[in-house]
LUMBASE-436798 format. One record per atom (N, C-alpha, C, O, CB): x, y, z; residue in three letters. Coordinates in steps of 0.2 Angstrom, whole numbers, plus 2048, in hexadecimal, padded with zeros to 3 digits. Each point is the difference from the previous one (the first is absolute). Glycine has a CB too. Layout:
residues N
XYZAla
...
end
This chain:
residues 281
7FA78D896Met
806804801Met
7FF8067FBMet
7FF7FE7FAMet
8097F980AMet
7F980F7FEGly
7FF8067FBGly
8058017FCGly
8067FD801Gly
7F3808807Gly
8067FF7F3Arg
8068017FBArg
805804803Arg
7FF805804Arg
7F97FB7F3Arg
80E7FF808Arg
806804802Arg
8008067FDArg
8008017FAArg
8067F5808Arg
7FB810802Lys
8008067FELys
8078027FCLys
8057FD802Lys
7F4806807Lys
8068007F1Leu
8068027FDLeu
803806803Leu
7FE804804Leu
7FD7F87F1Leu
80C80580APhe
804805803Phe
7FD8077FFPhe
7FF804804Phe
80B7F57FAPhe
7F38087FBCys
7FD8077FFCys
7FA801803Cys
7FD806800Cys
8087F97F5Cys
7F87FC80FGlu
7F9801803Glu
801802808Glu
7FB800803Glu
8007F87F5Glu
80C80980ATyr
801801807Tyr
800808801Tyr
802802806Tyr
8047F37FBTyr
7F880F7FBGly
7FF807801Gly
8038047FAGly
8037FD7FBGly
7FE801811Gly
7FE8097F4Pro
8028047FBPro
8088007FEPro
8028007FBPro
7F4807808Pro
80E7F9803Val
8077FF7FEVal
8027FA7FDVal
8048007FBVal
7FE80780FVal
7FB7F37F8Cys
8027FA7FDCys
7FD8007F8Cys
8037FD7FCCys
7FD7FD810Cys
7FA8097F3Tyr
7FE8007FATyr
8048057FBTyr
8027FE7FATyr
7F380180BTyr
80E8067FEArg
8048057FCArg
8077FC7FEArg
8028007FBArg
7F980A80BArg
8077F27FFIle
8077FC7FFIle
7FE7FB7FAIle
8057FF7FCIle
7FF803810Ile
7F77FB7F5Ser
7FE7FB7FASer
8008037FASer
8027FD7FBSer
7F87FC80DSer
80380D7F7Val
7FF8037FAVal
8078027FDVal
8017FF7FAVal
7F3805809Val
8107FF801Glu
8078027FEGlu
8047FA7FEGlu
8048007FBGlu
7FB80A80CGlu
8007F07FCLys
8047FA7FFLys
7FE7FE7F9Lys
8047FE7FCLys
7FC7FF810Lys
7F98037F2Glu
7FE7FE7FAGlu
8028057FAGlu
8027FD7FBGlu
7F47FE80BGlu
80B80B7FCCys
8028057FBCys
8077FF7FECys
8038007FBCys
7F5808809Cys
80C7F6802Leu
8077FF7FFLeu
8017F97FBLeu
8058007FCLeu
7FE80680FLeu
7F97F57F7Cys
8017FA7FCCys
7FE8017F9Cys
8037FD7FBCys
7FA7FD80FCys
7FE80B7F5Arg
7FE8017F9Arg
8068047FCArg
8017FE7FAArg
7F380380AArg
80F8047FFHis
8068037FDHis
8067FC7FFHis
8038007FAHis
7F980A80CHis
8057F17FELeu
8067FB7FFLeu
7FE7FC7FALeu
8047FE7FCLeu
7FF802811Leu
7F77FD7F3His
7FE7FC7FAHis
8018047FAHis
8027FD7FBHis
7F67FD80CHis
80680C7F8Asp
8008047FAAsp
8088017FEAsp
8027FF7FAAsp
7F3806809Asp
80F7FC802Leu
8078017FFLeu
8037F97FDLeu
8048007FCLeu
7FD80980DLeu
7FE7F27FBLeu
8037F97FELeu
7FD7FE7F9Leu
8047FD7FCLeu
7FD800810Leu
7F98057F2His
7FE7FE7FAHis
8018057FAHis
7FE7FF7FAHis
7F97FA80CHis
80C80D7FCArg
8028057FCArg
7FA8027FCArg
8008017F9Arg
80B7FB806Arg
7EF805804Thr
7FA8037FDThr
8018077FDThr
802804803Thr
7F77F5805Thr
8058077F2Arg
8018077FCArg
7F9803801Arg
7FB7FE7FCArg
80E7FE7FCArg
7F780A80CPhe
7FA803801Phe
7FF8067FBPhe
8058037FEPhe
7FC7FA80EPhe
7F98047F2Ala
7FE8067FBAla
801806805Ala
7FD800805Ala
7FB7F97F3Ala
80A80C805Gly
801807804Gly
8018067FBGly
7FF805803Gly
8067F4806Gly
7FC8067F1Arg
8018057FBArg
7F98037FEArg
7FB7FC7FFArg
8107FF7FDArg
7F480C803Arg
7FA8037FDArg
8028037FAArg
8058027FEArg
7F680080DArg
7FF7FF7F1Asp
8018037F9Asp
7F9804800Asp
7FB7FD7FFAsp
80D7FA7FBAsp
7F9810806Glu
7FA8047FFGlu
7FD7FF7F9Glu
7FA8027FFGlu
80B806809Glu
7FF7F67F3Arg
7FD7FF7F9Arg
7FB7FA801Arg
8027FB802Arg
8098097F8Arg
7EF7FD803Glu
7FB7FB800Glu
8017FB7FBGlu
8018017FAGlu
7F780780AGlu
8097F17FEPhe
8017FB7FBPhe
7FA8007FBPhe
7FA801802Phe
80D7F8807Phe
7FA8057F1Pro
7FB8007FBPro
7FA7FC800Pro
7FB8017FEPro
80E8027FBPro
7F87F780AIle
7FB7FA800Ile
7FC800806Ile
8037FE806Ile
8037FC7F2Ile
7F4808809Leu
7FB7FF806Leu
7FE7F8800Leu
7FC7FE7FCLeu
80080F804Leu
8077F0805Val
7FE7F9800Val
7F97FF804Val
7FC7FC7FEVal
811801802Val
7F3806806Lys
7FA800804Lys
7FF806804Lys
805803803Lys
7FB7F17FDLys
7FA80F801Gly
7FF806805Gly
7FA7FE804Gly
7FC7FC7FEGly
80980C7FAGly
7FB7FB80EHis
7FB7FE805His
7FF806805His
805803801His
7FD7F17FDHis
7F880D804Thr
7FF805806Thr
7FB7FD805Thr
7FD7FB7FEThr
80480E7FAThr
8007F980ESer
7FC7FD806Ser
7FE806804Ser
805804802Ser
8007F07FDSer
7F580C804Pro
7FE806805Pro
8047FF806Pro
8007FA803Pro
7F58077F8Pro
80D804808Ile
804800806Ile
7FB800806Ile
8027FC805Ile
80880A7F6Ile
7F17FE805Leu
7FC801806Leu
7FA7FB800Leu
7FC8007FBLeu
80880C806Leu
7FC7F0803Arg
7FA7FB801Arg
7FD800806Arg
803801806Arg
8027F77F2Arg
7F4809808Arg
7FC800807Arg
7FF7F9802Arg
7FC7FC7FDArg
7FF80F800Arg
8087F3808Leu
8007F9803Leu
7FD801807Leu
802804804Leu
8087F87F5Leu
7F17FF808Asp
7FD800807Asp
8067FF805Asp
8047FB800Asp
7F18007FBAsp
80A80980AGly
8057FF806Gly
8078037FFGly
804800804Gly
7F57F67FFGly
80880D7F7Val
8078037FFVal
7FF807800Val
7FC8037FCVal
8077F37FDVal
80180E80BAsp
801807800Asp
8028037F9Asp
8057FE7FEAsp
7FD80180FAsp
7FA8067F1Met
8028037F9Met
807803801Met
8038027FBMet
7F17FF802Met
80E801809Arg
806804801Arg
8067FB7FDArg
8048037FDArg
7F780380DArg
8047F47F8Leu
8057FB7FDLeu
8007FF7F9Leu
8067FF7FDLeu
7F97FB80ELeu
7FB8077F2Gln
8008007F8Gln
8048067FDGln
8038007FBGln
7F27FA806Gln
80980C803Arg
8048067FDArg
807800801Arg
8048027FCArg
7F2804807Arg
80C7F7803Asn
8077FF801Asn
8037FB7FBAsn
8068017FEAsn
7F980180EAsn
7FE7F97F2Lys
8027FB7FBLys
8028047F9Lys
8057FF7FDLys
7F47F8809Lys
80280E7F9Ala
8018047FAAla
807804800Ala
8048007FBAla
7F0801804Ala
80E801807Glu
806804800Glu
8067FB800Glu
8058027FDGlu
7F580780AGlu
8057F17FCAsn
8057FB800Asn
8027FE7F9Asn
8057FF7FEAsn
7F77FD80DAsn
7FE8037F1Leu
8017FE7F9Leu
8048067FCLeu
8047FE7FCLeu
7F17FB805Leu
80980D800Arg
8048067FDArg
8077FF801Arg
8048027FCArg
7F2805805Arg
80C7F8806Leu
8077FF801Leu
8037FA7FDLeu
8068017FDLeu
7F880580ELeu
7FF7F57F5Ala
8037F97FDAla
8018017F9Ala
8057FD7FDAla
7F67FD80CAla
8008087F3Val
8018007F9Val
8068047FDVal
8037FF7FBVal
7F1800804Val
80E806805Arg
8068047FEArg
8067FB800Arg
8058027FCArg
7F7808809Arg
8057F17FEAla
8057FB800Ala
8007FC7FAAla
8057FC7FFAla
7FC80480EAla
7F97FF7F0Leu
7FF7FB7FBLeu
7FF8037F9Leu
8017FD7FBLeu
7FB7FC80ELeu
80280D7F7Asp
7FD8037F9Asp
8068007FBAsp
805803802Asp
7F2804804Asp
8087F77F4His
8048007FAHis
8067FB802His
8068017FDHis
7F780B800His
8027EF807Leu
8057FC801Leu
8017FB7FALeu
7FB7FE7FDLeu
80380280FLeu
8097FF7F2Val
8017FB7FAVal
8037FA803Val
804800805Val
7FF8097F4Val
7FA7F1805Ile
8027F9802Ile
8037FD7FAIle
7FD7FE7FBIle
7FA80180EIle
8108017F7Arg
8037FD7FAArg
8007F9800Arg
7FF7FD806Arg
80880D7F9Arg
7FB7F27FBPro
8007F9800Pro
8057FD806Pro
806803800Pro
7F77FD7F4Pro
8017FC810Gly
8047FD805Gly
7FF803807Gly
8037FE805Gly
8057FF7F2Gly
7F5809809Glu
7FF804806Glu
7FA7FE804Glu
7FB7FD7FDGlu
80B80C7FEGlu
7FA7F780BThr
7FB7FF805Thr
7FD806803Thr
803804802Thr
8027F1800Thr
7F480B7FDPhe
7FC806804Phe
7FF7FD807Phe
7FD7FB801Phe
7FE8097F4Phe
806800810Ser
7FF7FF807Ser
7FC806803Ser
803805800Ser
8077F3801Ser
7F0807801Phe
7FC805803Phe
803803805Phe
801807800Phe
7F57F37FDPhe
80D803808Trp
803803806Trp
8078027FFTrp
802805803Trp
7F77F4804Trp
80B8047F4His
8068037FFHis
8008077FDHis
804804801His
8007F07FCHis
7F780D800Leu
7FF8077FDLeu
7FC805805Leu
802806800Leu
7FE7F57F4Leu
7FB80380FIle
7FC804804Ile
804801807Ile
800806803Ile
7F57F77F8Ile
80E7FE808Gly
803801806Gly
7FB7FF806Gly
7FA7FF7FFGly
80F8087FCGly
7FA7FA80BArg
7FC800806Arg
7FB806801Arg
8028067FFArg
8087F4806Arg
7F08057FCCys
7FB805801Cys
800802807Cys
7FD7FD804Cys
7FC7FF7F2Cys
80980A80BThr
800803807Thr
7FD807800Thr
8008037FBThr
80B7F6808Thr
7F3809803Ala
7FD807801Ala
8068057FEAla
7FE8057FEAla
7FA7F780BAla
80E8037F9Arg
8058057FEArg
8018017F9Arg
8018057FDArg
8057F780DArg
7F87FF7F2Arg
8008017F8Arg
7F98037FEArg
8008007FAArg
8097F6805Arg
7F380B805Gly
7FA8037FEGly
7FA7FB7FFGly
7FA8037FFGly
80D8057FCGly
7FA7F2807Tyr
7FA7FB7FFTyr
7FB801806Tyr
803801806Tyr
8057F77F4Tyr
7F2807805Leu
7FB801805Leu
7FD7F9802Leu
8017FB7FCLeu
7FC8117FFLeu
8007F480BPro
7FC7FA802Pro
7FB7FE7FBPro
7FB8047FEPro
8077FE80EPro
7FE7F87F1Gly
7FB7FE7FBGly
7FE7F9802Gly
8027FD805Gly
80380A7F2Gly
7F67F6805Leu
7FD7FA802Leu
8057FA7FELeu
8028007FALeu
7F2805804Leu
80D7F7806Ala
8047FA7FFAla
7FD7FA802Ala
7FB800804Ala
80F8077FDAla
7F77F37FCIle
7FD7FA802Ile
8057FB802Ile
8067FF7FDIle
7F18037FBIle
8087FB80ESer
8057FB803Ser
7FC7FA803Ser
7FB801804Ser
80D8087FESer
7F97F17FBAsn
7FC7FA803Asn
7F98017FFAsn
7FC7FE805Asn
80D800803Asn
7F58057F3Gly
7F98017FEGly
7FC806804Gly
7FA800800Gly
8067F47FEGly
804810806Ala
7FD805804Ala
8038077FEAla
8068007FDAla
7F97F880DAla
7FD80D7F7Phe
8028077FEPhe
804803805Phe
7FE7FF806Phe
7F88027F3Phe
80F803806Arg
803804805Arg
8038067FCArg
8018007FAArg
8027F680DArg
7FF80F7FDGlu
8048067FDGlu
8077FF800Glu
8037FD805Glu
7F480A800Glu
80C7FC7F6Glu
8077FF7FFGlu
8038067FBGlu
7FD8017FBGlu
8027F2807Glu
80780F800Ala
8038057FBAla
8017FD7FAAla
8037FB7FFAla
80280B80AAla
7F87FE7F2Gly
8017FD7F9Gly
7FA7FB7FEGly
8017FD7FAGly
80B805807Gly
7EF7FE803Gly
7FB7FB7FFGly
7FC8027F9Gly
7FF8067FFGly
8007F780DGly
7FF7FE7F0Gly
7FD8017FAGly
8047FF7FAGly
7FD8007FAGly
7FC80880CGly
80D7F67FBLeu
8047FF7FALeu
7FF7FA7FCLeu
8037FF7FBLeu
80680880BLeu
7F37F47FDCys
7FF7FA7FDCys
7FC8027F9Cys
8017FC7FBCys
7FE7FE810Cys
7FD80B7F5Gln
7FC8027FAGln
8058027FAGln
7FF7FE7FBGln
7F880780CGln
80F7FE7FBLeu
8058017FBLeu
8037F97FDLeu
8018007FALeu
80280C80BLeu
7FF7F0800Ala
8027F97FEAla
7FB7FD7FCAla
8027FC7FBAla
80680380FAla
7F28017F8Asn
7FB7FD7FCAsn
7FF8027F9Asn
8007FC7FBAsn
7FA80380FAsn
8078087F5Leu
7FF8037F9Leu
8067FD7FCLeu
7FF7FE7FALeu
7FB80C80ALeu
80C7F67FFIle
8067FE7FCIle
7FF7F97FEIle
8027FE7FAIle
80580A80CIle
7F77F47FEHis
8007F97FFHis
7FA7FF7FAHis
8027FB7FCHis
802802810His
7F78067F4Tyr
7FB8007FBTyr
8038017F9Tyr
7FE7FD7FBTyr
7F980680ETyr
80D8037F7Leu
8038017FALeu
8057FB7FELeu
8007FE7FALeu
7FF80E809Leu
8057F1801Val
8057FB7FEVal
7FD7FA7FEVal
8027FC7FBVal
80580880EVal
7F37FA7F9Leu
7FC7FA7FELeu
7FE8017F8Leu
7FE7FB7FDLeu
7FE80380FLeu
8058087F2His
7FE8017F9His
8078007FBHis
8008027FBHis
7F5804808His
8107F7800Thr
8068007FDThr
8047F9801Thr
7FD7FC803Thr
8048107FEThr
8047F27FBPro
8047FA801Pro
805801806Pro
8047FB801Pro
7FA8027F3Pro
80280880FLeu
805801806Leu
7FF7FB805Leu
7FA7FE801Leu
80680E7FDLeu
8057F1806Glu
7FF7FB804Glu
800803808Glu
804803802Glu
8037F57F6Glu
7F380680BVal
7FF802807Val
8047FB804Val
7FF7FA800Val
7F680B7FEVal
8107FE806Thr
8047FC804Thr
7FF800807Thr
8027FB804Thr
8068077F4Thr
7F380280BGlu
7FE800807Glu
7F9803800Glu
7FF8067FEGlu
80D7FB806Glu
7F07FC7FFLeu
7F9802800Leu
7FC7FD806Leu
8017FA802Leu
7FF8077F2Leu
7FD803810His
7FC7FD806His
7F9802800His
7FE806801His
80D7FB806His
7F17FA7F7His
7F98027FFHis
7FC801807His
8027FE805His
7FE7FB7F1His
7FC80C809His
7FB801806His
7FC7F9801His
7FD7FE7FBHis
80280F803His
8017F0808Ser
7FD7FA801Ser
7F9800801Ser
7FC7FB7FFSer
80E801806Ser
7F380A7FDAsp
7F9801802Asp
7FD8057FBAsp
8038047FDAsp
7FF7F980FAsp
7F78027F4Ala
7FC8057FDAla
7FE805805Ala
7FC7FF804Ala
7FF7F97F4Ala
80880E808Leu
800805805Leu
7FA8057FFLeu
7FD803804Leu
80F7FC7FDLeu
7F28027F8Phe
7FB8057FEPhe
7FB7FD7FCPhe
8027FB7FCPhe
80780E806Phe
7F17FA7FDPro
7FB7FE7FBPro
8038017F9Pro
8048047FFPro
7F27FE80APro
8067FB7F2Asp
8038007F9Asp
7FD8077FDAsp
8018007FAAsp
7FF7F3806Asp
7FC811803Ser
7FD8067FDSer
8058047FCSer
806802803Ser
7F27FE806Ser
8078017F1Glu
8048057FCGlu
8077FC7FEGlu
8048047FEGlu
7F6806807Glu
8067F07FCArg
8077FD7FEArg
8008007F8Arg
7FC7FE7FDArg
8047FA80DArg
80680A7F4Arg
8028007F9Arg
8057FB7FEArg
8028007FAArg
7FB80C806Arg
8067F1804Val
8057FB7FEVal
7FE7F9803Val
7FD800805Val
80C8097FBVal
7FA7F27FEPro
7FE7F9803Pro
802800807Pro
805802802Pro
7FC7F87F3Pro
7FB80280FPhe
801800807Phe
8077FC801Phe
8017FB7FDPhe
7F2805806Phe
811802802Gly
8067FC802Gly
8068027FDGly
8057FD801Gly
7F37FA802Gly
80880E7F8Thr
8058017FCThr
805806803Thr
8048037FDThr
7F57FA7F9Thr
806804810Gly
804805804Gly
8057FC804Gly
8017FA7FFGly
7F680E802Gly
80D7FC803Thr
8067FE803Thr
801803807Thr
7FF806800Thr
8067F77F5Thr
7FD800810Ser
802803806Ser
807802800Ser
8047FD7FDSer
7F47FC809Ser
80980D7FDVal
807802801Val
801803808Val
7FC803802Val
8058007F1Val
8057FB80FPhe
801802807Phe
808801801Phe
8047FB7FEPhe
7F27FF807Phe
80C80C7FCTyr
808801800Tyr
8037FC805Tyr
7FE7FF806Tyr
80080D7F7Tyr
8087F1801Cys
8027FF7F9Cys
8007F97FECys
8027FF7FACys
80580B808Cys
7F77F1802Asn
8007F97FEAsn
7FA7FE7FDAsn
8007FA7FDAsn
80780480DAsn
7F48067F5Val
7FA7FE7FCVal
8008057FAVal
7FD805801Val
7FC7F6809Val
80A8037F1Asp
8028047FAAsp
7FC7FE7FAAsp
7FD7FB800Asp
80E807805Asp
7F48027F6Tyr
7FE7FF7FATyr
8058017FBTyr
8038057FFTyr
7F17FE804Tyr
80E7F77F9Arg
8068017FBArg
7FE7FD7FAArg
7FC7FB7FFArg
80C80580AArg
7FB8027F1Phe
8007FD7FAPhe
8068017FCPhe
804805802Phe
7EF7FC7FEPhe
80F7FB7FCCys
8068007FCCys
7FE8017F9Cys
7FC7FD7FDCys
80A7FC80BCys
7FE80B7F4Asn
7FF8017F9Asn
8047FB7FCAsn
8068017FFAsn
7F880B803Asn
7FE7EF7FDThr
8037FA7FCThr
7FE8007F9Thr
8017FC7FCThr
7FF7FD80EThr
7FE80D7F3Ser
7FD8017FASer
8058027FASer
7FF7FE7FASer
7F680580CSer
8117FF7FCGly
8048037FBGly
7FF8077FEGly
8038027FCGly
7FF7F2801Gly
7F880F805Val
7FE8067FEVal
800805806Val
7FD7FE805Val
7FC7FD7F2Val
80A80B809Pro
800805806Pro
7F8802800Pro
7FD8017FCPro
80F803802Pro
7F27FC809Val
7F9803801Val
801806805Val
805801803Val
7F67F37FBVal
7FF80F802Gln
800807804Gln
7FA800804Gln
7FA7FF7FDGln
80D8077FBGln
7F97FB80FLeu
7FA800804Leu
7FF808802Leu
805803802Leu
7FE7F1803Leu
7F780E7FASer
7FE807802Ser
7FA7FF804Ser
7FB7FD7FFSer
8098087F6Ser
7FC7FE811Val
7FB800805Val
7FF807803Val
805804801Val
7FD7F0802Val
7F880E7FETrp
7FF807802Trp
7F9800803Trp
7FC7FC7FFTrp
80B8097F8Trp
7F880180DVal
7F9801803Val
7FD8067FCVal
803805800Val
8017F680CVal
7F68047F2Asp
7FC8057FDAsp
7F9801803Asp
7FC7FC7FFAsp
80A8017F6Asp
7FA808810Gly
7FA801804Gly
7FF7FB805Gly
8047FE804Gly
7F78087F3Gly
8007F6808Glu
7FE7FA804Glu
8017FA7FDGlu
7FE7FB802Glu
7FA80C803Glu
80C7F97F5Leu
8027FA7FDLeu
8077FE800Leu
8058057FFLeu
7F27FD7F9Leu
80B7F8809Leu
8077FD7FFLeu
8007FE7F9Leu
7FD7FB7FELeu
80480280FLeu
8048057F0Cys
8017FE7F8Cys
8077FD7FFCys
805801803Cys
7F38097FACys
8087F27FEGly
8067FC7FEGly
8007FE7F9Gly
7FB7FF7FDGly
8067FD80FGly
8058047F1Glu
8017FD7FAGlu
8077FC7FFGlu
805802804Glu
7F58087F8Glu
8067F1801Leu
8067FC7FELeu
8018017F9Leu
7FC7FE7FBLeu
8027FA80ELeu
80880B7F5Arg
8028017F9Arg
8067FC7FEArg
8037FE804Arg
7F880D7FDArg
8067F47F9Ala
8067FC7FDAla
8038047FAAla
7FD8047FDAla
7FE7F1807Ala
80B8097FBGlu
8048037FAGlu
7FD7FD7F9Glu
8008047FBGlu
80A7FD80CGlu
7F37F97FALys
7FD7FD7FALys
7FB7FB802Lys
8007FE806Lys
80A8047F3Lys
7F17FD802Pro
7FA7FB802Pro
8037F9802Pro
8047FE7FEPro
7F48097FBPro
8047F680CPhe
8017F9802Phe
7FC7FC7FAPhe
7FC8027FEPhe
80680180FPhe
8017F77F2Pro
7FC7FC7FBPro
7F97FE802Pro
7FD7FE7FCPro
80F7FE801Pro
7F380480ALeu
7F97FD802Leu
7FD806804Leu
803804803Leu
8017F07FELeu
7F580C7FEArg
7FC804804Arg
7FC7FC805Arg
7FF7FA7FFArg
7FF80E7F7Arg
8007FB810Tyr
7FD7FC805Tyr
7FA803803Tyr
7FF8067FFTyr
80C7F6804Tyr
7F08007FFArg
7FA802803Arg
7FE7FC806Arg
8017F97FFArg
7FB80B7F6Arg
8027FE810Leu
7FE7FD806Leu
7F97FF801Leu
7FC8047FELeu
80E800808Leu
7F47F67FBIle
7F97FE801Ile
7FF7FC807Ile
8047FC802Ile
7FA8047F1Ile
7FC801810Glu
7FE7FD806Glu
7FA7FB7FFGlu
7FB8037FDGlu
80A80780AGlu
7FB7F07FBGlu
7FB7FB7FFGlu
7FE7FD806Glu
8047FF805Glu
8007FF7EFGlu
7F67FF80CGly
7FE7FC806Gly
7FF804807Gly
8027FE805Gly
8047F97F5Gly
7F9810805Ser
7FF804806Ser
7FA7FF804Ser
7FB8007FDSer
80C8087FDSer
7FA7F680CCys
7FA7FF805Cys
803800807Cys
806800801Cys
7F37FA7F6Cys
80280680DTyr
8017FF807Tyr
7FD7F9803Tyr
7FB7FE7FETyr
80580F803Tyr
8047F0804Thr
7FE7FA803Thr
800801807Thr
804803803Thr
8007F67F3Thr
7F780480DArg
8007FF808Arg
8037FA802Arg
7FE7FA7FEArg
7F780D802Arg
8107F9804Glu
8037FB803Glu
800800807Glu
7FD804803Glu
80B7FB7F3Glu
7FB7FC80DAla
8007FF808Ala
802806804Ala
7FD801805Ala
8047F27F9Ala
8048107FFAsp
803805804Asp
7FE8077FDAsp
804805802Asp
8067F4801Asp
7F28087F8Gly
7FE8067FEGly
7FE8007F8Gly
7FF7FB7FDGly
80880A80CGly
7F98017F4Phe
7FF8017F9Phe
8078017FCPhe
804802803Phe
7F0803800Phe
80C7F87F7Tyr
8068017FCTyr
7FE8027F9Tyr
7FB7FF7FDTyr
80A7F8809Tyr
80080D7F8Arg
7FF8037F9Arg
8047FC7FBArg
8067FF801Arg
7F980D804Arg
7FE7F17F6Asn
8047FB7FBAsn
8008037F9Asn
7FB8037FEAsn
8017F380AAsn
8098087F5Ser
8008017F9Ser
8077FE7FDSer
8047FE804Ser
7F480C7FDSer
8087F67F8Arg
8077FE7FDArg
8018067FBArg
7FC8037FDArg
8027F0804Arg
80980F7FFVal
8028057FCVal
8047FE7FAVal
8057FC802Val
7FA80C808Val
8007F97F0Tyr
8047FE7FATyr
8038067FDTyr
7FD805800Tyr
7FB7F07FFTyr
80D8097FDArg
8038057FCArg
8007FD7F9Arg
8037FB7FEArg
80580980BArg
7F48007F3Arg
8007FE7F8Arg
8058047FDArg
802805801Arg
7F27FA800Arg
80F7FD7FACys
8068027FCCys
7FE8007F9Cys
7FE7FB7FDCys
80A80180CCys
7FA80A7F3Phe
7FF8017F9Phe
8068027FDPhe
804804802Phe
7F07FF800Phe
80E7F97F8Glu
8058037FCGlu
7FF8077FDGlu
7FA8017FDGlu
8097F3800Glu
801810804Arg
7FF8077FEArg
7FF8017F8Arg
7FB8037FEArg
80C80180CArg
7FD7F87F2Glu
7FF8017F9Glu
7FA7FD7FDGlu
7FD8037FCGlu
8107FD804Glu
7F27FA802Ser
7FB7FC7FDSer
7F9800804Ser
7FB7FF7FDSer
80D7FA7FESer
7F880980BGly
7FA800804Gly
7FE7F9803Gly
7FB800803Gly
80280A7F6Gly
8077F1805Arg
7FE7F9802Arg
8017FF808Arg
805803803Arg
7FF7F97F1Arg
7F780180FGlu
8007FF807Glu
8047FA801Glu
7FF7FA7FDGlu
7F680C805Glu
80F7FA803Leu
8047FA803Leu
7FC7FD806Leu
7FC803802Leu
80F8027FALeu
7F77F5806Pro
7FD7FD806Pro
801805806Pro
805803801Pro
7FE7F27FBPro
7F780C807Arg
800805806Arg
8047FD806Arg
8017FA801Arg
7F480B7FBArg
80D7FF809Glu
8047FE806Glu
7FB801806Glu
7FD806801Glu
80E7FD7F9Glu
7F57F880ALeu
7FD801807Leu
805803804Leu
8057FD802Leu
7F37F97FCLeu
807810804Ile
805804805Ile
7FE800807Ile
804802804Ile
7FF8057F2Ile
7F67F880CLeu
7FE800807Leu
7FA7FD801Leu
7FB8007FCLeu
80B80B804Leu
7FA7F1805Val
7FA7FD803Val
7FE803807Val
804800804Val
7FE7F57F6Val
7F880F806Asn
7FE803806Asn
7FC7FC804Asn
7FB7FD7FEAsn
80680E7FCAsn
8017F580DHis
7FB7FD805His
802803806His
8047FE805His
7FC7F77F6His
7FD811806Ser
802805805Ser
7FA801805Ser
7FA8017FESer
80E8057F9Ser
7FA7FA80FLys
7FB801805Lys
7FD807800Lys
804805800Lys
8027F2807Lys
7F480A7FAVal
7FC806800Val
801803807Val
7FE7FD805Val
7FA8007F2Val
80B80980AMet
802803806Met
7FB806802Met
800803805Met
80C7FA7F9Met
7F08057FDTyr
7FB805801Tyr
7F97FD802Tyr
7FF7FA800Tyr
80880E7F8Tyr
7F47FC809Asp
7FA7FE802Asp
7FD7FC7FAAsp
7FF8027FBAsp
7FF80880CAsp
8007F07FAPro
7FD7FB7FBPro
7FA8037FDPro
7FE7FD7FBPro
8087F980BPro
7F680E7FESer
7FA8027FDSer
8018057FASer
7FB8017FCSer
8007FF810Ser
80B8027F3Leu
8028047FALeu
8017FB7FALeu
8018037FALeu
80480680DLeu
7FB7F17F9Ile
8017FB7FBIle
7F98007FCIle
7FB7FF802Ile
80E7FA804Ile
7F88097F3Pro
7FA7FF7FCPro
7FD7F9800Pro
8037FC7FEPro
80280D7FAPro
7F47F7809Pro
7FD7F9801Pro
8017FC7FAPro
8017FA800Pro
7F780B808Pro
8087FE7F2Glu
8007FC7FAGlu
8077FD7FEGlu
8017FC7FCGlu
7F680C800Glu
80E7FB808Gln
8077FD7FFGln
8027FB806Gln
8057FD800Gln
7FE80E7FBGln
7F87F3809Leu
8017FB805Leu
7FE7F97FELeu
7FA7FF7FELeu
80480A80BLeu
8077F37F6Ala
7FE7F97FEAla
7FC7FC805Ala
802801806Ala
8097FF7F2Ala
7F17FC806Gly
7FC7FC805Gly
8057FB803Gly
8057FE7FDGly
7F18037FCGly
8087FC80DGlu
8047FB803Glu
8017FA7FCGlu
7FC7FD7FEGlu
80080780DGlu
80B7FA7F4Gly
8017FA7FCGly
8008027F8Gly
8027FB7FCGly
7F97FE80DGly
80480D7F5Thr
7FF8027F9Thr
8078037FEThr
802805803Thr
7F17FD7FEThr
8117FC7FBPro
8068037FEPro
7FF8067FCPro
7FB8017FDPro
80A7F4802Pro
800810801Cys
8008067FCCys
8017FE7F9Cys
8037FB7FECys
80180C80CCys
7F87FD7F2Arg
8017FE7F8Arg
8068047FDArg
8017FF7FAArg
7F2800806Arg
end
């Protein structure tokens, strides 16, 4: 007996109804729990730079129309306006979609590359995952508490020119697949994001230094061949250092990657492919 179809799978109208139902449930949940959302901005730059990062916007990917990449750049320019110089005060929650809102053609968003169930498709506002990824990478270098995160389950692109540990990104889809963090630090923080040419840039600043510094490292990176395909494996740790003394504290395991490779396996570097039955180091 086959799997029973979900209501959202009976066509575009049913899918739209399901999405709106999920959004309504999300809004009711926030109201009942009295979630305090960050929304105030301050053009004054906070004095302490906690972490900064940049990532290239345009990537040449096999089988992906560069038009969608250029559209992504425009979508990012629109989205950063809703987030730049945002202040997250103690006790407040940052919500990606609460701030950006629904991405529609009427608001100026263009068709961009989106990922659904491991497949690529065009969607208004596509490409904003890159912005959520950058913000999450900044937050991982702070004591702020991530309260909602949806990891990409598959390895969608080769590792060429990767500058951050694999798997430290997040999926976002309006409005029930959100990215959220809460400022539990007791220190006001400020998020700045902007587009500079072909670079997406971001900084997380604070009113005063945090007692710890953080550094992400990836270990045991390799590919394995399994019954249903190839998998990208690794472990991501967060190293913690006392700011005043420099003493290192026990590191935290924050992510174990075992992600199915969705691109052409011939692009896997041979030296990174573990032998059959051989564990990754």
